[in-house]
LUMLO-716711 format. One record per residue: x, y, z of N, C-alpha, C in turn; residue in three letters. Coordinates in steps of 0.02 Angstrom, whole numbers, plus 50000, padded with zeros to 5 digits. Example, Ala and Ser with C-alpha at 12.3 -4.5 7.8 and 13.67 -1.06 7.14 Angstrom:
# residues 2
506604971650390506154977550390506604983550390ala
506424988850354506844994750357506455000250394ser
***
This chain:
# residues 163
562925534754671562485533954639561985540854638unk
561765542254589561365549154570560745548054600unk
560405552754631559735552554652559405559754649unk
559465563454579559135569154565558415569654587unk
558015564254557557285563554577557235563954648unk
557505559654685557415560154760557675565254800unk
558085567954772558345575154805557935580554780unk
557645580754726557305587754706556555587454713unk
556215582354720555525581354712555255578154794unk
554725580854812554435578354886553815575154865unk
553835568154869553225564054854552725564554923unk
552045565054899551705564754953551115559954935unk
550765555654995550295550754975549635555754984unk
549345558754933548825564154937548225558754923unk
548135553054915547635550154899547135547954962unk
546565547754955546035546455016545985539855015unk
545745536555058545395530755060545005527955005unk
544505533054981544035531354927544435530754872unk
544915535554868545235534654803545655528254797unk
545965525254850546355519954849545815513054834unk
545365514254873544805508454857544485507654791unk
544515514054754544175514954689544775512954634unk
545285509454647545845506254603545435502654547unk
544905498254560544535494454518544015498154467unk
543915504954497543545509254450543705516054475unk
544305518854452544635524554491544165530754487unk
543715531654438543255538354441542615537254472unk
542415530654495541815528754529541745532754587unk
541205536454600541045541554654541355547854662unk
541685549654599541865556654601542455557854647unk
543075556354629543615556154691543875562454705unk
544085563654772544385569754782545065568754837unk
545615570854817546225569754844546295573954907unk
546805573154951546885576955008547085583654998unk
546875588255030547185595655021547895595855032unk
548285597855007548985598455008549225605555003unk
549715607755039550025615055039550505614454986unk
550625619954948551125620954907551465628054937unk
551485628954996551805635755019552555636355013unk
552845628955016553585629154999553815625654949unk
553345626054899553625621654834553415626154780unk
553735625054705553515630054659552885626254619unk
552765619954641552185616454603552095609554625unk
551715606154588551545598754591551405594454537unk
551475588154541551395584754489550945578354502unk
550435576854467549955571354477550075566554417unk
550105559154430550095555154377549335551154371unk
548975550854326548475545354326548625540854280unk
548605534554307548715527954260548045524554257unk
547865525254188547205523154164547345517854135unk
547195511654159547295504454118546775501254101unk
546525496654116545905493354086545465497554075unk
545035499354037544605503654028543925500253986unk
543325500054017542625497953992542335503653955unk
542635509253958542365515053910542175519753957unk
542385520854022542285525854069542745532154059unk
542595538254086543125544554081542815549154131unk
543235554254138543025558654207543365565454185unk
543145571254208543445577454203543855578454263unk
544505579854249545105581754296545095588654309unk
545045590554368545165597354378545605598554449unk
545955604254455546405605154511545965611554547unk
545945611054612545575615754644546155619654686unk
546165626754685546595630354741546065630454798unk
546325629354859545925628754922546205635354975unk
545775639555003546005644355047546285641855120unk
545975635355138546275632755204546265624555184unk
546175620955250546405613755249545585610055251unk
545135614055261544385611155260544275607355202unk
544335610555143544325617155122543755620355131unk
543695627355143543225631255150542895635055087unk
543365637455045543365639954982543665637654937unk
543495635954883543885631354821543735636354755unk
544255635254712544305639354661544675634854595unk
544315631254548544615627754502545185631854470unk
545765629254455546295632754422546545629554360unk
546885633154321547215630854252547795627854265unk
547995623054231548635618354228548815614754174unk
549355612454170549655609054104549595601954123unk
549445598054062549485590554060549665588053994unk
549935581354005550155577653935549865570953948unk
549625568553882549305562453877549875556953858unk
550115551453884550565547153861550255540953846unk
550185538453768549825532353759550305526553767unk
550095521553779550515514953784550925513653719unk
551585512053736551865512053792552235518453794unk
552495522853757552785528953781552675533553733unk
552095534053687551955540253642551765546753679unk
552175550353667552095557653716551635562353669unk
551145564253708550665568553669550955575953676unk
550665580653655550825588253664550755590253749unk
550955594553760550915597953825550305601853810unk
549795601153848549115604553832548915609053904unk
548645615753898548385620253938547875617453959unk
547685616054010546995614654038546725620754061unk
546155623854046545735629254085545555627554146unk
545235632354204544945630254247544465625054248unk
544185623654197543715619254187543915610954179unk
544655610854166544995604954178545055601354108unk
545045594654109545135591254040544655584854056unk
544595581653998544155575154000544555570853981unk
544695565454021545065559054010544715555253936unk
545155551653903544935546853849544595541553884unk
544325537553837543975530653852544375525753840unk
545055527553820545545521853804545895518653858unk
546205513353848546535509253897547345510553892unk
547665509653936548405509053952548615517653929unk
548335521353960548455529453953548775532054018unk
549215536154010549555538754074549485546254063unk
549165550254114549155557254114549705559654163unk
550125563654141550555569054186550245575754183unk
550115577954245549795585154264550335588754306unk
550285594354277550875599154326550355605854342unk
550565606754403550155612654435550715618854457unk
550685624354439551045629754446550835634154518unk
551235632754568550965636454627550805643054618unk
551045646754555550875653854543550145655354537unk
549875650254510549065649554496548815650754568unk
549005647754613548745648354687548935654654719unk
549555656454714549655663154736549355669354711unk
549315668254642548765674054614548095673854644unk
547775670054681547315670254713547245670754777unk
547925671354805548035672354878548025665354928unk
547955659854887547845653054919548565649554915unk
548675644354965549225639554957549085632754957unk
548505630554959548315623454954548065621354885unk
548125614654870547865611154810547295605954819unk
546995603354777546665597154786546375596254729unk
546495588754711546445584854640545745581854652unk
545335583454589544515580154590544655578354521unk
544195572354511543975568654466543345567154462unk
542885568954419542205570254412542015564254365unk
541595558454390541555553854334541105555054279unk
541115556754222540725558254159540265551454135unk
540725545854105540325540554082540495535954142unk
539885532154164539955526854212540065520754186unk
540745519454183541085510454147541685511254194unk
541855504954211542445503454257543045506154215unk
543585508854256544285512254238544605508954291unk
545105505454276545605502054322546245506354328unk
546545508254364547125512654377547245515754447unk
547595520454440547705524654505547965531554497unk
547815534654540548055541854534548615543254594unk
549255544754575549895545154594549995552654613unk
550185555854677550415562954680549915564754747unk
550065570754752550605576254710551285574354741unk
551805575054681552385576454688552535582554694unk
552825585754749552985593454761553555594454718unk
553635599854679554225599954644554495606854661unk
555205609054653555475615954671555405617554738unk
555595613954780555625614554851555985620654862unk
555695625254917556175631954919556765630954961unk
556605626155014557205625355053557315618755060unk
558005616555049558135609955051557865605555125unk
558035609455171557745606655239557105605255249unk
556605607055207555965605655203555875597955182unk
556315595755148556205588355136556135585155196unk
555565581355202555375577255261554885580055317unk
554805587155293554285590855329553575588955296unk
553205589055334552395586855306552085592655266unk
551805590555222551485596555181550575593955168unk
550515588355199549785585255202549465589155261unk
548905591855259548475594755303548015589755340unk
***
């Protein structure tokens, strides 16, 4: 049985309790994920499943962090794709450090890809997912990730990356 995904990617439960509790309204309260190290990875992927939507949306940003607190944060550029129900693939889009605003649509999946080089250019090794609610209306769904990609050392699989 082939297990490419399981062998090549390192999945992290990077959601905080507030994010998990917010599945009935995922952007309520401006959610922030755990700070996660990319020191041993080439990048990370986040998935946002935006299901039922009463017209809410949020600005999605990824922050580079200097330490695990985080003491200093800097928003960074990343790529993302919007996938509409059931599997209409949007273009890969480059988001600036300002991030991107989600749609007010239902049954949308966002795939976000972060390149660890964006952090390295700042001298940082940690990232944090931030969603800032723009329109206050319930959006049911969840955020999954980060899934660390391109692990530098196979033996790192199983080591912790959460701070």
